[in-house]
mmJSON file of the N, C-alpha and C atoms, coordinates in Angstrom:
{"data_MODEL":{"atom_site":{
"group_PDB":["ATOM","ATOM","ATOM","ATOM","ATOM","ATOM","ATOM","ATOM","ATOM","ATOM","ATOM","ATOM","ATOM","ATOM","ATOM","ATOM","ATOM","ATOM","ATOM","ATOM","ATOM","ATOM","ATOM","ATOM","ATOM","ATOM","ATOM","ATOM","ATOM","ATOM","ATOM","ATOM","ATOM","ATOM","ATOM","ATOM","ATOM","ATOM","ATOM","ATOM","ATOM","ATOM","ATOM","ATOM","ATOM","ATOM","ATOM","ATOM","ATOM","ATOM","ATOM","ATOM","ATOM","ATOM","ATOM","ATOM","ATOM","ATOM","ATOM","ATOM","ATOM","ATOM","ATOM","ATOM","ATOM","ATOM","ATOM","ATOM","ATOM","ATOM","ATOM","ATOM","ATOM","ATOM","ATOM","ATOM","ATOM","ATOM","ATOM","ATOM","ATOM","ATOM","ATOM","ATOM","ATOM","ATOM","ATOM","ATOM","ATOM","ATOM","ATOM","ATOM","ATOM","ATOM","ATOM","ATOM","ATOM","ATOM","ATOM","ATOM","ATOM","ATOM","ATOM","ATOM","ATOM","ATOM","ATOM","ATOM","ATOM","ATOM","ATOM","ATOM","ATOM","ATOM","ATOM","ATOM","ATOM","ATOM","ATOM","ATOM","ATOM","ATOM","ATOM","ATOM","ATOM","ATOM","ATOM","ATOM","ATOM","ATOM","ATOM","ATOM","ATOM","ATOM","ATOM","ATOM","ATOM","ATOM","ATOM","ATOM","ATOM","ATOM","ATOM","ATOM","ATOM","ATOM","ATOM","ATOM","ATOM","ATOM","ATOM","ATOM","ATOM","ATOM","ATOM","ATOM","ATOM","ATOM","ATOM","ATOM","ATOM","ATOM","ATOM","ATOM","ATOM","ATOM","ATOM","ATOM","ATOM","ATOM","ATOM","ATOM","ATOM","ATOM","ATOM","ATOM","ATOM","ATOM","ATOM","ATOM","ATOM","ATOM","ATOM","ATOM","ATOM","ATOM","ATOM","ATOM","ATOM","ATOM","ATOM","ATOM","ATOM","ATOM","ATOM","ATOM","ATOM","ATOM","ATOM","ATOM","ATOM","ATOM","ATOM","ATOM","ATOM","ATOM","ATOM","ATOM","ATOM","ATOM","ATOM","ATOM","ATOM","ATOM","ATOM","ATOM","ATOM","ATOM","ATOM","ATOM","ATOM","ATOM","ATOM","ATOM","ATOM","ATOM","ATOM","ATOM"],
"id":[1,2,3,4,5,6,7,8,9,10,11,12,13,14,15,16,17,18,19,20,21,22,23,24,25,26,27,28,29,30,31,32,33,34,35,36,37,38,39,40,41,42,43,44,45,46,47,48,49,50,51,52,53,54,55,56,57,58,59,60,61,62,63,64,65,66,67,68,69,70,71,72,73,74,75,76,77,78,79,80,81,82,83,84,85,86,87,88,89,90,91,92,93,94,95,96,97,98,99,100,101,102,103,104,105,106,107,108,109,110,111,112,113,114,115,116,117,118,119,120,121,122,123,124,125,126,127,128,129,130,131,132,133,134,135,136,137,138,139,140,141,142,143,144,145,146,147,148,149,150,151,152,153,154,155,156,157,158,159,160,161,162,163,164,165,166,167,168,169,170,171,172,173,174,175,176,177,178,179,180,181,182,183,184,185,186,187,188,189,190,191,192,193,194,195,196,197,198,199,200,201,202,203,204,205,206,207,208,209,210,211,212,213,214,215,216,217,218,219,220,221,222,223,224,225,226,227,228],
"type_symbol":["N","C","C","N","C","C","N","C","C","N","C","C","N","C","C","N","C","C","N","C","C","N","C","C","N","C","C","N","C","C","N","C","C","N","C","C","N","C","C","N","C","C","N","C","C","N","C","C","N","C","C","N","C","C","N","C","C","N","C","C","N","C","C","N","C","C","N","C","C","N","C","C","N","C","C","N","C","C","N","C","C","N","C","C","N","C","C","N","C","C","N","C","C","N","C","C","N","C","C","N","C","C","N","C","C","N","C","C","N","C","C","N","C","C","N","C","C","N","C","C","N","C","C","N","C","C","N","C","C","N","C","C","N","C","C","N","C","C","N","C","C","N","C","C","N","C","C","N","C","C","N","C","C","N","C","C","N","C","C","N","C","C","N","C","C","N","C","C","N","C","C","N","C","C","N","C","C","N","C","C","N","C","C","N","C","C","N","C","C","N","C","C","N","C","C","N","C","C","N","C","C","N","C","C","N","C","C","N","C","C","N","C","C","N","C","C","N","C","C","N","C","C","N","C","C","N","C","C"],
"label_atom_id":["N","CA","C","N","CA","C","N","CA","C","N","CA","C","N","CA","C","N","CA","C","N","CA","C","N","CA","C","N","CA","C","N","CA","C","N","CA","C","N","CA","C","N","CA","C","N","CA","C","N","CA","C","N","CA","C","N","CA","C","N","CA","C","N","CA","C","N","CA","C","N","CA","C","N","CA","C","N","CA","C","N","CA","C","N","CA","C","N","CA","C","N","CA","C","N","CA","C","N","CA","C","N","CA","C","N","CA","C","N","CA","C","N","CA","C","N","CA","C","N","CA","C","N","CA","C","N","CA","C","N","CA","C","N","CA","C","N","CA","C","N","CA","C","N","CA","C","N","CA","C","N","CA","C","N","CA","C","N","CA","C","N","CA","C","N","CA","C","N","CA","C","N","CA","C","N","CA","C","N","CA","C","N","CA","C","N","CA","C","N","CA","C","N","CA","C","N","CA","C","N","CA","C","N","CA","C","N","CA","C","N","CA","C","N","CA","C","N","CA","C","N","CA","C","N","CA","C","N","CA","C","N","CA","C","N","CA","C","N","CA","C","N","CA","C","N","CA","C","N","CA","C","N","CA","C","N","CA","C","N","CA","C","N","CA","C"],
"label_alt_id":[null,null,null,null,null,null,null,null,null,null,null,null,null,null,null,null,null,null,null,null,null,null,null,null,null,null,null,null,null,null,null,null,null,null,null,null,null,null,null,null,null,null,null,null,null,null,null,null,null,null,null,null,null,null,null,null,null,null,null,null,null,null,null,null,null,null,null,null,null,null,null,null,null,null,null,null,null,null,null,null,null,null,null,null,null,null,null,null,null,null,null,null,null,null,null,null,null,null,null,null,null,null,null,null,null,null,null,null,null,null,null,null,null,null,null,null,null,null,null,null,null,null,null,null,null,null,null,null,null,null,null,null,null,null,null,null,null,null,null,null,null,null,null,null,null,null,null,null,null,null,null,null,null,null,null,null,null,null,null,null,null,null,null,null,null,null,null,null,null,null,null,null,null,null,null,null,null,null,null,null,null,null,null,null,null,null,null,null,null,null,null,null,null,null,null,null,null,null,null,null,null,null,null,null,null,null,null,null,null,null,null,null,null,null,null,null,null,null,null,null,null,null,null,null,null,null,null,null],
"label_comp_id":["MET","MET","MET","ILE","ILE","ILE","VAL","VAL","VAL","SER","SER","SER","LYS","LYS","LYS","VAL","VAL","VAL","GLN","GLN","GLN","LYS","LYS","LYS","GLN","GLN","GLN","PRO","PRO","PRO","LYS","LYS","LYS","LEU","LEU","LEU","ASN","ASN","ASN","LYS","LYS","LYS","VAL","VAL","VAL","VAL","VAL","VAL","VAL","VAL","VAL","VAL","VAL","VAL","PRO","PRO","PRO","PRO","PRO","PRO","GLN","GLN","GLN","ALA","ALA","ALA","SER","SER","SER","ALA","ALA","ALA","ALA","ALA","ALA","LYS","LYS","LYS","SER","SER","SER","ALA","ALA","ALA","ILE","ILE","ILE","VAL","VAL","VAL","ALA","ALA","ALA","ALA","ALA","ALA","SER","SER","SER","GLU","GLU","GLU","PRO","PRO","PRO","HIS","HIS","HIS","GLY","GLY","GLY","SER","SER","SER","ALA","ALA","ALA","ALA","ALA","ALA","GLU","GLU","GLU","ARG","ARG","ARG","GLN","GLN","GLN","ILE","ILE","ILE","ARG","ARG","ARG","GLU","GLU","GLU","ARG","ARG","ARG","ALA","ALA","ALA","PHE","PHE","PHE","GLU","GLU","GLU","ILE","ILE","ILE","PHE","PHE","PHE","GLU","GLU","GLU","LYS","LYS","LYS","ARG","ARG","ARG","GLY","GLY","GLY","SER","SER","SER","LYS","LYS","LYS","PRO","PRO","PRO","GLY","GLY","GLY","TYR","TYR","TYR","ASP","ASP","ASP","GLN","GLN","GLN","GLN","GLN","GLN","ASP","ASP","ASP","TRP","TRP","TRP","PHE","PHE","PHE","ARG","ARG","ARG","ALA","ALA","ALA","GLU","GLU","GLU","ARG","ARG","ARG","GLN","GLN","GLN","ILE","ILE","ILE","LEU","LEU","LEU","ALA","ALA","ALA","LEU","LEU","LEU"],
"label_asym_id":["A","A","A","A","A","A","A","A","A","A","A","A","A","A","A","A","A","A","A","A","A","A","A","A","A","A","A","A","A","A","A","A","A","A","A","A","A","A","A","A","A","A","A","A","A","A","A","A","A","A","A","A","A","A","A","A","A","A","A","A","A","A","A","A","A","A","A","A","A","A","A","A","A","A","A","A","A","A","A","A","A","A","A","A","A","A","A","A","A","A","A","A","A","A","A","A","A","A","A","A","A","A","A","A","A","A","A","A","A","A","A","A","A","A","A","A","A","A","A","A","A","A","A","A","A","A","A","A","A","A","A","A","A","A","A","A","A","A","A","A","A","A","A","A","A","A","A","A","A","A","A","A","A","A","A","A","A","A","A","A","A","A","A","A","A","A","A","A","A","A","A","A","A","A","A","A","A","A","A","A","A","A","A","A","A","A","A","A","A","A","A","A","A","A","A","A","A","A","A","A","A","A","A","A","A","A","A","A","A","A","A","A","A","A","A","A","A","A","A","A","A","A","A","A","A","A","A","A"],
"label_entity_id":["1","1","1","1","1","1","1","1","1","1","1","1","1","1","1","1","1","1","1","1","1","1","1","1","1","1","1","1","1","1","1","1","1","1","1","1","1","1","1","1","1","1","1","1","1","1","1","1","1","1","1","1","1","1","1","1","1","1","1","1","1","1","1","1","1","1","1","1","1","1","1","1","1","1","1","1","1","1","1","1","1","1","1","1","1","1","1","1","1","1","1","1","1","1","1","1","1","1","1","1","1","1","1","1","1","1","1","1","1","1","1","1","1","1","1","1","1","1","1","1","1","1","1","1","1","1","1","1","1","1","1","1","1","1","1","1","1","1","1","1","1","1","1","1","1","1","1","1","1","1","1","1","1","1","1","1","1","1","1","1","1","1","1","1","1","1","1","1","1","1","1","1","1","1","1","1","1","1","1","1","1","1","1","1","1","1","1","1","1","1","1","1","1","1","1","1","1","1","1","1","1","1","1","1","1","1","1","1","1","1","1","1","1","1","1","1","1","1","1","1","1","1","1","1","1","1","1","1"],
"label_seq_id":[1,1,1,2,2,2,3,3,3,4,4,4,5,5,5,6,6,6,7,7,7,8,8,8,9,9,9,10,10,10,11,11,11,12,12,12,13,13,13,14,14,14,15,15,15,16,16,16,17,17,17,18,18,18,19,19,19,20,20,20,21,21,21,22,22,22,23,23,23,24,24,24,25,25,25,26,26,26,27,27,27,28,28,28,29,29,29,30,30,30,31,31,31,32,32,32,33,33,33,34,34,34,35,35,35,36,36,36,37,37,37,38,38,38,39,39,39,40,40,40,41,41,41,42,42,42,43,43,43,44,44,44,45,45,45,46,46,46,47,47,47,48,48,48,49,49,49,50,50,50,51,51,51,52,52,52,53,53,53,54,54,54,55,55,55,56,56,56,57,57,57,58,58,58,59,59,59,60,60,60,61,61,61,62,62,62,63,63,63,64,64,64,65,65,65,66,66,66,67,67,67,68,68,68,69,69,69,70,70,70,71,71,71,72,72,72,73,73,73,74,74,74,75,75,75,76,76,76],
"pdbx_PDB_ins_code":[null,null,null,null,null,null,null,null,null,null,null,null,null,null,null,null,null,null,null,null,null,null,null,null,null,null,null,null,null,null,null,null,null,null,null,null,null,null,null,null,null,null,null,null,null,null,null,null,null,null,null,null,null,null,null,null,null,null,null,null,null,null,null,null,null,null,null,null,null,null,null,null,null,null,null,null,null,null,null,null,null,null,null,null,null,null,null,null,null,null,null,null,null,null,null,null,null,null,null,null,null,null,null,null,null,null,null,null,null,null,null,null,null,null,null,null,null,null,null,null,null,null,null,null,null,null,null,null,null,null,null,null,null,null,null,null,null,null,null,null,null,null,null,null,null,null,null,null,null,null,null,null,null,null,null,null,null,null,null,null,null,null,null,null,null,null,null,null,null,null,null,null,null,null,null,null,null,null,null,null,null,null,null,null,null,null,null,null,null,null,null,null,null,null,null,null,null,null,null,null,null,null,null,null,null,null,null,null,null,null,null,null,null,null,null,null,null,null,null,null,null,null,null,null,null,null,null,null],
"Cartn_x":[0.843,0.0,0.894,0.568,1.33,0.596,1.322,0.747,1.51,0.793,1.46,0.919,1.729,1.301,0.35,-0.649,-1.581,-1.301,-0.953,-0.661,-1.922,-2.095,-3.235,-2.951,-3.824,-3.629,-4.269,-3.601,-4.19,-5.435,-6.392,-7.599,-7.322,-7.606,-7.508,-8.912,-9.63,-11.024,-11.172,-10.825,-11.045,-9.92,-9.383,-8.307,-8.895,-8.663,-9.086,-7.816,-7.587,-6.387,-6.768,-6.171,-6.405,-5.249,-5.542,-4.469,-3.597,-2.308,-1.403,-1.846,-2.529,-2.96,-4.201,-4.75,-5.941,-5.604,-6.563,-6.349,-6.347,-5.822,-5.808,-7.225,-8.126,-9.518,-10.151,-9.871,-10.422,-9.85,-8.556,-7.935,-8.577,-8.868,-9.499,-10.903,-11.622,-12.979,-12.927,-11.997,-11.862,-11.512,-10.578,-10.166,-11.319,-12.097,-13.211,-14.354,-14.466,-15.584,-15.348,-14.132,-13.841,-14.395,-15.241,-15.839,-14.894,-13.877,-13.001,-11.561,-10.839,-9.403,-9.003,-7.757,-7.192,-6.607,-6.128,-5.484,-4.212,-3.483,-2.268,-2.603,-3.687,-4.087,-4.457,-5.107,-5.473,-4.21,-3.217,-1.965,-1.242,-1.29,-0.647,-1.33,-2.675,-3.408,-3.035,-2.983,-2.652,-1.23,-0.289,1.108,1.255,0.541,0.592,0.071,-0.947,-1.484,-0.484,0.209,1.243,2.352,2.761,3.799,3.326,2.074,1.46,1.511,1.152,1.163,2.583,3.546,4.941,5.509,4.981,5.415,4.754,3.938,3.265,1.909,1.345,0.01,-0.097,1.02,1.013,0.507,-0.504,-1.049,-0.11,-0.388,0.344,1.343,1.496,2.468,1.798,0.52,-0.23,0.339,0.739,1.285,2.618,3.479,4.771,4.568,3.628,3.339,2.825,1.934,1.348,2.431,3.255,4.268,5.328,5.664,6.629,6.05,4.791,4.125,4.028,3.709,3.592,4.93,6.018,7.341,7.649,7.321,7.62,6.795,5.525,4.639,4.934,5.101,5.299,6.705,7.643,9.015,9.149,8.125,8.204,8.204],
"Cartn_y":[-1.17,0.0,1.24,2.22,3.452,4.534,5.158,6.244,7.512,8.549,9.814,10.897,11.898,13.018,13.889,14.378,15.296,16.677,17.592,18.943,19.784,20.575,21.472,22.667,22.89,23.994,25.257,26.403,27.644,27.99,28.597,29.017,30.317,30.331,31.546,31.908,32.598,32.924,33.896,35.121,36.172,37.18,37.642,38.618,39.99,40.894,42.27,43.099,43.684,44.477,45.948,46.687,48.122,48.793,49.604,50.254,51.103,51.25,52.011,53.454,54.052,55.435,55.582,54.48,54.542,55.221,55.937,56.651,55.679,56.136,55.31,55.004,55.956,55.745,54.628,54.615,53.57,52.21,52.16,50.902,50.397,51.299,50.917,50.384,50.98,50.511,49.111,48.876,47.553,46.526,46.844,45.917,45.632,46.65,46.47,45.693,45.741,45.072,43.584,43.121,41.705,40.892,39.908,39.118,38.093,37.665,36.605,37.077,36.618,36.844,38.176,38.247,39.45,40.34,41.494,42.399,41.757,41.025,40.351,39.311,38.57,37.559,38.224,39.366,40.108,40.54,41.035,41.459,40.271,39.136,37.928,37.512,37.527,37.179,38.106,39.413,40.384,40.156,39.926,39.708,38.409,37.357,36.081,36.259,37.07,37.326,38.107,39.067,39.821,38.879,37.971,36.994,36.126,35.682,34.885,35.636,36.909,37.706,37.9,38.128,38.317,37.047,35.89,34.604,34.334,35.253,35.064,34.409,34.408,33.845,32.365,31.655,30.217,29.472,28.614,27.876,26.772,26.282,25.141,25.47,26.74,27.141,27.945,27.709,28.503,28.402,27.214,27.061,27.786,27.659,28.344,29.855,30.346,31.784,32.234,31.442,31.794,31.834,30.799,30.734,31.822,32.128,33.201,34.545,34.778,36.019,36.096,34.974,34.92,35.284,34.729,35.045,36.531,37.08,38.491,39.414,39.143,40.021,39.911,38.709,38.519,38.889,39.017,39.402,40.9,41.644,43.126,43.589],
"Cartn_z":[0.0,0.0,0.0,-0.836,-0.928,-0.156,0.73,1.521,1.198,0.897,0.608,1.529,1.747,2.572,1.77,2.437,1.808,2.384,1.513,1.966,1.888,2.91,2.943,2.043,1.085,0.163,0.734,0.535,1.018,0.21,0.896,0.203,-0.527,-1.793,-2.577,-3.017,-2.133,-2.395,-3.548,-3.29,-4.267,-4.093,-5.186,-5.114,-5.389,-4.461,-4.633,-4.739,-5.89,-6.091,-6.081,-5.16,-5.083,-5.802,-6.808,-7.557,-6.639,-6.978,-6.127,-5.899,-6.851,-6.707,-5.826,-5.331,-4.491,-3.166,-2.659,-1.401,-0.226,0.894,2.107,2.557,2.389,2.784,1.958,0.656,-0.208,0.175,0.47,0.9,2.179,3.104,4.368,4.128,3.189,2.877,2.294,1.38,0.769,1.842,2.728,3.788,4.732,5.074,6.013,5.379,4.05,3.391,3.178,3.431,3.236,4.392,4.105,5.168,5.776,5.064,5.551,5.588,6.583,6.63,7.207,7.523,8.111,7.022,7.43,6.493,5.936,6.773,6.313,5.258,5.462,4.473,3.154,3.231,2.02,1.275,2.012,1.392,0.752,1.416,0.879,-0.416,-0.437,-1.657,-2.802,-2.505,-3.543,-4.065,-3.158,-3.556,-4.351,-3.922,-4.643,-6.074,-6.23,-7.565,-8.407,-7.795,-8.516,-8.985,-8.113,-8.463,-9.626,-9.555,-10.614,-11.946,-11.924,-13.152,-13.682,-12.786,-13.219,-13.84,-13.434,-13.994,-15.342,-15.81,-17.096,-16.96,-15.768,-15.491,-15.836,-15.673,-15.942,-14.715,-14.872,-13.728,-13.24,-12.052,-11.53,-10.436,-10.113,-9.101,-7.98,-7.765,-6.794,-5.377,-4.967,-3.62,-3.495,-4.492,-4.446,-4.408,-5.214,-5.228,-3.86,-3.29,-1.984,-0.914,-0.846,0.198,0.018,-1.224,-1.486,-1.025,-1.364,-0.956,0.57,1.187,2.644,3.298,2.79,3.33,3.166,2.011,1.747,2.638,2.778,3.56,5.054,5.548,6.984,7.441,6.502,6.849,7.053,6.66,6.773,8.186],
"occupancy":[1.0,1.0,1.0,1.0,1.0,1.0,1.0,1.0,1.0,1.0,1.0,1.0,1.0,1.0,1.0,1.0,1.0,1.0,1.0,1.0,1.0,1.0,1.0,1.0,1.0,1.0,1.0,1.0,1.0,1.0,1.0,1.0,1.0,1.0,1.0,1.0,1.0,1.0,1.0,1.0,1.0,1.0,1.0,1.0,1.0,1.0,1.0,1.0,1.0,1.0,1.0,1.0,1.0,1.0,1.0,1.0,1.0,1.0,1.0,1.0,1.0,1.0,1.0,1.0,1.0,1.0,1.0,1.0,1.0,1.0,1.0,1.0,1.0,1.0,1.0,1.0,1.0,1.0,1.0,1.0,1.0,1.0,1.0,1.0,1.0,1.0,1.0,1.0,1.0,1.0,1.0,1.0,1.0,1.0,1.0,1.0,1.0,1.0,1.0,1.0,1.0,1.0,1.0,1.0,1.0,1.0,1.0,1.0,1.0,1.0,1.0,1.0,1.0,1.0,1.0,1.0,1.0,1.0,1.0,1.0,1.0,1.0,1.0,1.0,1.0,1.0,1.0,1.0,1.0,1.0,1.0,1.0,1.0,1.0,1.0,1.0,1.0,1.0,1.0,1.0,1.0,1.0,1.0,1.0,1.0,1.0,1.0,1.0,1.0,1.0,1.0,1.0,1.0,1.0,1.0,1.0,1.0,1.0,1.0,1.0,1.0,1.0,1.0,1.0,1.0,1.0,1.0,1.0,1.0,1.0,1.0,1.0,1.0,1.0,1.0,1.0,1.0,1.0,1.0,1.0,1.0,1.0,1.0,1.0,1.0,1.0,1.0,1.0,1.0,1.0,1.0,1.0,1.0,1.0,1.0,1.0,1.0,1.0,1.0,1.0,1.0,1.0,1.0,1.0,1.0,1.0,1.0,1.0,1.0,1.0,1.0,1.0,1.0,1.0,1.0,1.0,1.0,1.0,1.0,1.0,1.0,1.0,1.0,1.0,1.0,1.0,1.0,1.0],
"B_iso_or_equiv":[0.0,0.0,0.0,0.0,0.0,0.0,0.0,0.0,0.0,0.0,0.0,0.0,0.0,0.0,0.0,0.0,0.0,0.0,0.0,0.0,0.0,0.0,0.0,0.0,0.0,0.0,0.0,0.0,0.0,0.0,0.0,0.0,0.0,0.0,0.0,0.0,0.0,0.0,0.0,0.0,0.0,0.0,0.0,0.0,0.0,0.0,0.0,0.0,0.0,0.0,0.0,0.0,0.0,0.0,0.0,0.0,0.0,0.0,0.0,0.0,0.0,0.0,0.0,0.0,0.0,0.0,0.0,0.0,0.0,0.0,0.0,0.0,0.0,0.0,0.0,0.0,0.0,0.0,0.0,0.0,0.0,0.0,0.0,0.0,0.0,0.0,0.0,0.0,0.0,0.0,0.0,0.0,0.0,0.0,0.0,0.0,0.0,0.0,0.0,0.0,0.0,0.0,0.0,0.0,0.0,0.0,0.0,0.0,0.0,0.0,0.0,0.0,0.0,0.0,0.0,0.0,0.0,0.0,0.0,0.0,0.0,0.0,0.0,0.0,0.0,0.0,0.0,0.0,0.0,0.0,0.0,0.0,0.0,0.0,0.0,0.0,0.0,0.0,0.0,0.0,0.0,0.0,0.0,0.0,0.0,0.0,0.0,0.0,0.0,0.0,0.0,0.0,0.0,0.0,0.0,0.0,0.0,0.0,0.0,0.0,0.0,0.0,0.0,0.0,0.0,0.0,0.0,0.0,0.0,0.0,0.0,0.0,0.0,0.0,0.0,0.0,0.0,0.0,0.0,0.0,0.0,0.0,0.0,0.0,0.0,0.0,0.0,0.0,0.0,0.0,0.0,0.0,0.0,0.0,0.0,0.0,0.0,0.0,0.0,0.0,0.0,0.0,0.0,0.0,0.0,0.0,0.0,0.0,0.0,0.0,0.0,0.0,0.0,0.0,0.0,0.0,0.0,0.0,0.0,0.0,0.0,0.0,0.0,0.0,0.0,0.0,0.0,0.0],
"pdbx_formal_charge":[null,null,null,null,null,null,null,null,null,null,null,null,null,null,null,null,null,null,null,null,null,null,null,null,null,null,null,null,null,null,null,null,null,null,null,null,null,null,null,null,null,null,null,null,null,null,null,null,null,null,null,null,null,null,null,null,null,null,null,null,null,null,null,null,null,null,null,null,null,null,null,null,null,null,null,null,null,null,null,null,null,null,null,null,null,null,null,null,null,null,null,null,null,null,null,null,null,null,null,null,null,null,null,null,null,null,null,null,null,null,null,null,null,null,null,null,null,null,null,null,null,null,null,null,null,null,null,null,null,null,null,null,null,null,null,null,null,null,null,null,null,null,null,null,null,null,null,null,null,null,null,null,null,null,null,null,null,null,null,null,null,null,null,null,null,null,null,null,null,null,null,null,null,null,null,null,null,null,null,null,null,null,null,null,null,null,null,null,null,null,null,null,null,null,null,null,null,null,null,null,null,null,null,null,null,null,null,null,null,null,null,null,null,null,null,null,null,null,null,null,null,null,null,null,null,null,null,null],
"auth_seq_id":[1,1,1,2,2,2,3,3,3,4,4,4,5,5,5,6,6,6,7,7,7,8,8,8,9,9,9,10,10,10,11,11,11,12,12,12,13,13,13,14,14,14,15,15,15,16,16,16,17,17,17,18,18,18,19,19,19,20,20,20,21,21,21,22,22,22,23,23,23,24,24,24,25,25,25,26,26,26,27,27,27,28,28,28,29,29,29,30,30,30,31,31,31,32,32,32,33,33,33,34,34,34,35,35,35,36,36,36,37,37,37,38,38,38,39,39,39,40,40,40,41,41,41,42,42,42,43,43,43,44,44,44,45,45,45,46,46,46,47,47,47,48,48,48,49,49,49,50,50,50,51,51,51,52,52,52,53,53,53,54,54,54,55,55,55,56,56,56,57,57,57,58,58,58,59,59,59,60,60,60,61,61,61,62,62,62,63,63,63,64,64,64,65,65,65,66,66,66,67,67,67,68,68,68,69,69,69,70,70,70,71,71,71,72,72,72,73,73,73,74,74,74,75,75,75,76,76,76],
"auth_comp_id":["MET","MET","MET","ILE","ILE","ILE","VAL","VAL","VAL","SER","SER","SER","LYS","LYS","LYS","VAL","VAL","VAL","GLN","GLN","GLN","LYS","LYS","LYS","GLN","GLN","GLN","PRO","PRO","PRO","LYS","LYS","LYS","LEU","LEU","LEU","ASN","ASN","ASN","LYS","LYS","LYS","VAL","VAL","VAL","VAL","VAL","VAL","VAL","VAL","VAL","VAL","VAL","VAL","PRO","PRO","PRO","PRO","PRO","PRO","GLN","GLN","GLN","ALA","ALA","ALA","SER","SER","SER","ALA","ALA","ALA","ALA","ALA","ALA","LYS","LYS","LYS","SER","SER","SER","ALA","ALA","ALA","ILE","ILE","ILE","VAL","VAL","VAL","ALA","ALA","ALA","ALA","ALA","ALA","SER","SER","SER","GLU","GLU","GLU","PRO","PRO","PRO","HIS","HIS","HIS","GLY","GLY","GLY","SER","SER","SER","ALA","ALA","ALA","ALA","ALA","ALA","GLU","GLU","GLU","ARG","ARG","ARG","GLN","GLN","GLN","ILE","ILE","ILE","ARG","ARG","ARG","GLU","GLU","GLU","ARG","ARG","ARG","ALA","ALA","ALA","PHE","PHE","PHE","GLU","GLU","GLU","ILE","ILE","ILE","PHE","PHE","PHE","GLU","GLU","GLU","LYS","LYS","LYS","ARG","ARG","ARG","GLY","GLY","GLY","SER","SER","SER","LYS","LYS","LYS","PRO","PRO","PRO","GLY","GLY","GLY","TYR","TYR","TYR","ASP","ASP","ASP","GLN","GLN","GLN","GLN","GLN","GLN","ASP","ASP","ASP","TRP","TRP","TRP","PHE","PHE","PHE","ARG","ARG","ARG","ALA","ALA","ALA","GLU","GLU","GLU","ARG","ARG","ARG","GLN","GLN","GLN","ILE","ILE","ILE","LEU","LEU","LEU","ALA","ALA","ALA","LEU","LEU","LEU"],
"auth_asym_id":["A","A","A","A","A","A","A","A","A","A","A","A","A","A","A","A","A","A","A","A","A","A","A","A","A","A","A","A","A","A","A","A","A","A","A","A","A","A","A","A","A","A","A","A","A","A","A","A","A","A","A","A","A","A","A","A","A","A","A","A","A","A","A","A","A","A","A","A","A","A","A","A","A","A","A","A","A","A","A","A","A","A","A","A","A","A","A","A","A","A","A","A","A","A","A","A","A","A","A","A","A","A","A","A","A","A","A","A","A","A","A","A","A","A","A","A","A","A","A","A","A","A","A","A","A","A","A","A","A","A","A","A","A","A","A","A","A","A","A","A","A","A","A","A","A","A","A","A","A","A","A","A","A","A","A","A","A","A","A","A","A","A","A","A","A","A","A","A","A","A","A","A","A","A","A","A","A","A","A","A","A","A","A","A","A","A","A","A","A","A","A","A","A","A","A","A","A","A","A","A","A","A","A","A","A","A","A","A","A","A","A","A","A","A","A","A","A","A","A","A","A","A","A","A","A","A","A","A"],
"auth_atom_id":["N","CA","C","N","CA","C","N","CA","C","N","CA","C","N","CA","C","N","CA","C","N","CA","C","N","CA","C","N","CA","C","N","CA","C","N","CA","C","N","CA","C","N","CA","C","N","CA","C","N","CA","C","N","CA","C","N","CA","C","N","CA","C","N","CA","C","N","CA","C","N","CA","C","N","CA","C","N","CA","C","N","CA","C","N","CA","C","N","CA","C","N","CA","C","N","CA","C","N","CA","C","N","CA","C","N","CA","C","N","CA","C","N","CA","C","N","CA","C","N","CA","C","N","CA","C","N","CA","C","N","CA","C","N","CA","C","N","CA","C","N","CA","C","N","CA","C","N","CA","C","N","CA","C","N","CA","C","N","CA","C","N","CA","C","N","CA","C","N","CA","C","N","CA","C","N","CA","C","N","CA","C","N","CA","C","N","CA","C","N","CA","C","N","CA","C","N","CA","C","N","CA","C","N","CA","C","N","CA","C","N","CA","C","N","CA","C","N","CA","C","N","CA","C","N","CA","C","N","CA","C","N","CA","C","N","CA","C","N","CA","C","N","CA","C","N","CA","C","N","CA","C","N","CA","C","N","CA","C","N","CA","C","N","CA","C"],
"pdbx_PDB_model_num":[1,1,1,1,1,1,1,1,1,1,1,1,1,1,1,1,1,1,1,1,1,1,1,1,1,1,1,1,1,1,1,1,1,1,1,1,1,1,1,1,1,1,1,1,1,1,1,1,1,1,1,1,1,1,1,1,1,1,1,1,1,1,1,1,1,1,1,1,1,1,1,1,1,1,1,1,1,1,1,1,1,1,1,1,1,1,1,1,1,1,1,1,1,1,1,1,1,1,1,1,1,1,1,1,1,1,1,1,1,1,1,1,1,1,1,1,1,1,1,1,1,1,1,1,1,1,1,1,1,1,1,1,1,1,1,1,1,1,1,1,1,1,1,1,1,1,1,1,1,1,1,1,1,1,1,1,1,1,1,1,1,1,1,1,1,1,1,1,1,1,1,1,1,1,1,1,1,1,1,1,1,1,1,1,1,1,1,1,1,1,1,1,1,1,1,1,1,1,1,1,1,1,1,1,1,1,1,1,1,1,1,1,1,1,1,1,1,1,1,1,1,1,1,1,1,1,1,1]
}}}
């Protein structure tokens, strides 16, 4: 019998990207309107999506993108 580890995948619900020129008030409204997750999780989702786009939007690396974004955001 072959047993393999099952890794828990991060939930990528919905990505909300606020343009850089958006005001602080608008960013606060977007953050407050999110029903799930913390502000850090929102930043991680946004960064993971940026990484995905920089890679040419090629699928199959969602976990690597998420973990890379998580390291970058939480290291600040």
